[in-house]
ZADO-425217 format. One line per 2 residues: their letters; for each residue x, y, z of C-alpha. Coordinates in steps of 0.5 Angstrom, whole numbers, plus 2048, in hexadecimal, padded with zeros to 3 digits. Example, Ala and Ser with C-alpha at 12.3 -4.5 7.8 and 13.67 -1.06 7.14 Angstrom:
// residues 2
AS> 819,7F7,810 ~ 81B,7FE,80E
// end
This chain:
// residues 358
XX> 87B,920,8AE ~ 87A,919,8B2
XX> 878,915,8AC ~ 87F,918,8A9
XX> 883,916,8AF ~ 880,90F,8AF
XX> 882,90E,8A8 ~ 889,911,8A9
XX> 889,90C,8AF ~ 887,906,8AC
XX> 88C,907,8A6 ~ 892,908,8AB
XX> 890,902,8AE ~ 88F,8FE,8A8
XX> 896,901,8A6 ~ 899,8FF,8AC
XX> 897,8F7,8AC ~ 899,8F7,8A4
XX> 8A0,8FA,8A6 ~ 8A1,8F4,8AB
XX> 89F,8EF,8A5 ~ 8A3,8ED,89F
XX> 8A1,8E9,899 ~ 8A7,8E7,893
XX> 8A5,8E5,88C ~ 8AC,8E1,889
XX> 8AE,8DC,884 ~ 8B3,8D9,880
XX> 8B2,8D8,878 ~ 8B8,8D3,875
XX> 8B8,8D0,86F ~ 8BD,8CE,86A
XX> 8BF,8C9,864 ~ 8C1,8C2,865
XX> 8C5,8BD,861 ~ 8C6,8B6,864
XX> 8C9,8AF,861 ~ 8C7,8A8,862
XX> 8C0,8AA,864 ~ 8BA,8A5,865
XX> 8BA,89E,863 ~ 8BE,89E,85C
XX> 8C4,8A3,85E ~ 8C1,8A9,85A
XX> 8C3,8B0,85B ~ 8BE,8B5,85E
XX> 8BD,8BC,85D ~ 8B8,8C0,861
XX> 8B6,8C7,864 ~ 8B6,8C5,86C
XX> 8B4,8C9,872 ~ 8B7,8CA,879
XX> 8BE,8C8,877 ~ 8C2,8CC,87C
XX> 8BC,8CE,880 ~ 8B5,8CB,880
XX> 8B0,8D0,87D ~ 8AC,8D2,882
XX> 8A7,8D8,885 ~ 8A5,8D9,88C
XX> 8A3,8DD,891 ~ 8A5,8DE,898
XX> 8A4,8E3,89E ~ 8A4,8E4,8A6
XX> 8A0,8E8,8AB ~ 8A3,8EB,8B1
XX> 89F,8E9,8B7 ~ 8A2,8ED,8BC
XX> 8A7,8EA,8C2 ~ 8AC,8E8,8BD
XX> 8A7,8E3,8B9 ~ 8A5,8E2,8B2
XX> 8A1,8DE,8AE ~ 8A4,8DC,8A7
XX> 8A2,8D8,8A1 ~ 8A4,8D6,89A
XX> 8A1,8D3,894 ~ 8A5,8D1,88E
XX> 8A3,8CE,888 ~ 8A8,8CB,883
XX> 8A6,8CB,87B ~ 8AA,8C8,875
XX> 8AB,8CF,871 ~ 8AB,8CB,86A
XX> 8A4,8C8,86B ~ 8A1,8CC,870
XX> 89F,8C6,874 ~ 89F,8C6,87C
XX> 8A5,8C2,87F ~ 8A6,8BE,885
XX> 8A1,8B9,881 ~ 89C,8BE,880
XX> 89B,8C1,887 ~ 899,8C9,888
XX> 89E,8CA,88D ~ 8A3,8C4,88C
XX> 8A9,8C7,88F ~ 8A7,8CA,895
XX> 8A0,8CB,899 ~ 8A1,8CD,8A0
XX> 89F,8D2,8A6 ~ 8A2,8D3,8AC
XX> 8A4,8D7,8B2 ~ 8AB,8DA,8B3
XX> 8AE,8DD,8BA ~ 8B5,8DE,8BD
XX> 8B4,8D6,8BF ~ 8B4,8D4,8B8
XX> 8AF,8D3,8B2 ~ 8A9,8CD,8B2
XX> 8A6,8CC,8AB ~ 8A1,8C7,8A9
XX> 8A0,8C5,8A2 ~ 8A3,8C2,89C
XX> 8AB,8C4,89D ~ 8B2,8C2,89B
XX> 8B5,8BC,89E ~ 8BB,8BD,8A2
XX> 8BF,8B9,89C ~ 8BD,8BF,898
XX> 8BF,8C4,89C ~ 8C6,8C1,89D
XX> 8C6,8C0,895 ~ 8C5,8C8,894
XX> 8CB,8C9,899 ~ 8D0,8C4,897
XX> 8CF,8C3,88F ~ 8D3,8C7,88B
XX> 8CD,8C7,886 ~ 8C8,8C9,88B
XX> 8C4,8C3,88A ~ 8C3,8C5,882
XX> 8BD,8C2,87F ~ 8C2,8C0,879
XX> 8C9,8BD,87A ~ 8CA,8BD,881
XX> 8C9,8B9,888 ~ 8C2,8B8,886
XX> 8C4,8B3,880 ~ 8C8,8AE,884
XX> 8C5,8AF,88B ~ 8BD,8B2,88A
XX> 8BC,8B2,892 ~ 8C0,8B8,892
XX> 8BA,8BB,88F ~ 8B4,8B8,893
XX> 8AE,8BC,896 ~ 8A9,8B9,89C
XX> 8A2,8BA,89C ~ 89E,8BA,8A3
XX> 8A4,8BD,8A6 ~ 8A6,8C0,8AD
XX> 8AD,8C4,8AC ~ 8B1,8C8,8B2
XX> 8B7,8CC,8B0 ~ 8BB,8D0,8B5
XX> 8C2,8D4,8B5 ~ 8C7,8D5,8BA
XX> 8CD,8D9,8B7 ~ 8D0,8D6,8B2
XX> 8CC,8CF,8B3 ~ 8C6,8CE,8B0
XX> 8C1,8C8,8B1 ~ 8BB,8C5,8AF
XX> 8B7,8BF,8AF ~ 8B0,8BC,8AC
XX> 8AB,8B7,8AD ~ 8A6,8B5,8A7
XX> 8A0,8B1,8A9 ~ 8A0,8AF,8A1
XX> 8A5,8B1,89D ~ 8A2,8B0,896
XX> 89B,8AF,897 ~ 895,8AF,89C
XX> 895,8AB,8A2 ~ 892,8A5,8A3
XX> 88E,8A3,8AA ~ 892,89D,8AD
XX> 898,89E,8A9 ~ 89C,8A3,8AD
XX> 8A3,8A1,8AA ~ 8A0,8A1,8A3
XX> 8A4,8A7,89F ~ 8A7,8AA,8A6
XX> 8AD,8AE,8A5 ~ 8B2,8B2,8AA
XX> 8B8,8B5,8AA ~ 8BD,8BA,8AC
XX> 8C2,8BF,8AA ~ 8C8,8C2,8AE
XX> 8CC,8C8,8AB ~ 8D2,8CC,8AD
XX> 8D5,8D2,8AA ~ 8DB,8D6,8AC
XX> 8DE,8DB,8A7 ~ 8E0,8D7,8A1
XX> 8DF,8D1,8A4 ~ 8D9,8CD,8A5
XX> 8D7,8C5,8A6 ~ 8D0,8C2,8A7
XX> 8CD,8BB,8A8 ~ 8C6,8B8,8A6
XX> 8C2,8B2,8A8 ~ 8BC,8AF,8A4
XX> 8B7,8A9,8A6 ~ 8B1,8A8,8A1
XX> 8AD,8A2,8A1 ~ 8AB,8A0,899
XX> 8A7,89A,89A ~ 89F,89A,899
XX> 899,89A,89F ~ 89A,892,89E
XX> 8A1,892,89E ~ 8A4,897,8A3
XX> 8AB,894,8A4 ~ 8AF,897,89E
XX> 8B3,89D,8A0 ~ 8B9,8A1,89E
XX> 8BE,8A4,8A2 ~ 8C3,8A9,8A0
XX> 8C9,8AD,8A4 ~ 8CD,8B3,8A0
XX> 8D3,8B7,8A2 ~ 8D6,8BD,89E
XX> 8DA,8C3,89F ~ 8DC,8C9,89B
XX> 8E2,8CE,89B ~ 8E2,8D5,897
XX> 8E9,8D8,896 ~ 8E9,8DE,891
XX> 8E5,8DD,88B ~ 8E5,8D5,88C
XX> 8E0,8D1,890 ~ 8E1,8CA,891
XX> 8DC,8C5,893 ~ 8DD,8BD,896
XX> 8D8,8B8,898 ~ 8D6,8B1,89A
XX> 8CF,8AE,89A ~ 8CE,8A7,89D
XX> 8C7,8A3,89B ~ 8C4,89C,89D
XX> 8BE,899,89B ~ 8BA,894,8A0
XX> 8B4,88F,89F ~ 8B4,88F,898
XX> 8B5,897,896 ~ 8B9,899,890
XX> 8BE,89E,890 ~ 8BD,8A3,889
XX> 8C2,89F,884 ~ 8C3,899,888
XX> 8C3,892,885 ~ 8C0,88F,88A
XX> 8BC,890,891 ~ 8BF,891,897
XX> 8C5,894,894 ~ 8CA,899,898
XX> 8CE,89F,894 ~ 8D3,8A4,896
XX> 8D3,8AA,892 ~ 8D8,8AF,891
XX> 8D9,8B6,88E ~ 8DE,8BB,88D
XX> 8DE,8C2,889 ~ 8E0,8C9,889
XX> 8DD,8D0,887 ~ 8E1,8D5,884
XX> 8DF,8DC,882 ~ 8E4,8DE,87D
XX> 8E1,8E5,87D ~ 8DB,8E8,881
XX> 8D6,8E6,87B ~ 8D9,8E0,879
XX> 8DA,8D9,87D ~ 8DC,8D2,87B
XX> 8DA,8CC,87F ~ 8DD,8C5,87F
XX> 8DA,8BF,883 ~ 8DC,8B7,883
XX> 8D7,8B2,886 ~ 8D8,8AB,887
XX> 8D3,8A6,88A ~ 8D6,89F,88D
XX> 8D0,89A,88D ~ 8D2,895,892
XX> 8D3,88D,890 ~ 8D3,88F,889
XX> 8D7,892,883 ~ 8D2,897,881
XX> 8D5,89D,883 ~ 8D3,8A3,87F
XX> 8D7,8AA,87E ~ 8D4,8B1,87C
XX> 8D8,8B7,87A ~ 8D5,8BE,879
XX> 8D9,8C4,877 ~ 8D4,8CB,877
XX> 8D6,8D2,875 ~ 8D1,8D8,877
XX> 8D1,8DF,875 ~ 8CD,8E4,878
XX> 8CA,8E9,873 ~ 8C7,8ED,879
XX> 8C5,8EC,880 ~ 8BF,8E8,87E
XX> 8C1,8E5,878 ~ 8C6,8E0,876
XX> 8C8,8DB,870 ~ 8CC,8D4,871
XX> 8CF,8CE,86D ~ 8CF,8C8,871
XX> 8D2,8C1,86F ~ 8D2,8BA,872
XX> 8D5,8B3,871 ~ 8D2,8AD,874
XX> 8D7,8A7,875 ~ 8D3,8A1,876
XX> 8D7,89A,878 ~ 8D4,893,877
XX> 8CC,893,878 ~ 8CC,89B,87A
XX> 8C6,89F,877 ~ 8C8,8A6,879
XX> 8C6,8AB,874 ~ 8C8,8B3,874
XX> 8C1,8B4,877 ~ 8C0,8AE,87B
XX> 8C0,8A6,87B ~ 8BB,8A2,877
XX> 8B5,8A0,87B ~ 8AF,89C,87B
XX> 8AD,896,876 ~ 8A8,895,870
XX> 8A4,89B,86E ~ 8A6,89F,874
XX> 8AE,89E,873 ~ 8B2,8A5,873
XX> 8B8,8A4,86F ~ 8BD,8AA,86F
XX> 8C3,8A6,86C ~ 8C3,8A0,868
XX> 8C5,89A,86D ~ 8CC,899,86E
XX> 8CE,89F,86A ~ 8D2,8A6,86C
XX> 8CE,8AC,86B ~ 8D0,8B3,869
XX> 8CC,8B9,86A ~ 8CC,8C1,869
XX> 8C7,8C6,86A ~ 8C7,8CE,869
XX> 8C2,8D2,86B ~ 8C0,8D9,86F
XX> 8BD,8DA,876 ~ 8B9,8E0,879
XX> 8B7,8E1,880 ~ 8B2,8E6,882
// end
């Protein structure tokens, strides 16, 4: 009898501990068929299967353990992948989207690891496409999709006001002794929501040089707002960016450039299952005429709570020497050059696909 009672007591204790912890496996699988014109160096058309169009394809695990006294231990490990090839995303990282552990209490959340920057958190709230991987804000302003390695992040909520700040010792690599500024990044995001209205602001500062030349730095500040009225929700935003000491902004024709980036969009639910989204993006590079536009129109139909089909079209309108394609700017040189559009040409793109969440 004593042995039976001991086994029973151990079982109850194990169940009690298990009840205080939870781990969730989740993910998104998103793939479609895309066509774009004026692609590459020769301006040919391109048709292909693409991954992560409306949402980056991913799988992940996250969990929490109740430590008592209002405190929890939290973690998240999230891995991106290309569903058309099966390759890992984020340059082959196993957990390239998120990888952190932390503590949560009534005073907020403190997390350590690879995490989203303040600009990405801002973009998720105020880009009408919710920073879609294809045809959206990331094409013209890729900083809104950034993550930082080696980061400390703090988040807190005060009623309708939420605030977060982060500091990365080296945002994209390994720290180097004696080079404390190399790769350093820090920023903050403050957001206020009240009923149908919300407004937010974000700041980011990152050194993009090398251990021997730590000076180059990019600084950005962004403000945005959203308002929901009936079946429609309107988004508007502005981002100011400036490069210093030899740094170069994505898409800029020269180092040390500054830019003003504007967007305006609306999401409208025609039915509970069918929604339309339209957005215009414009970037004004200072002291140059190379100022591109990008227009996006997307229709999405929910087949169920977890599965939807979509069709999206985009048009990148270039001026002077601007080289914006519907999937981003041309970059690099020689064998490492990336040509998303024939230089100086406009580009049209269309993609249709299916997305499943689990």
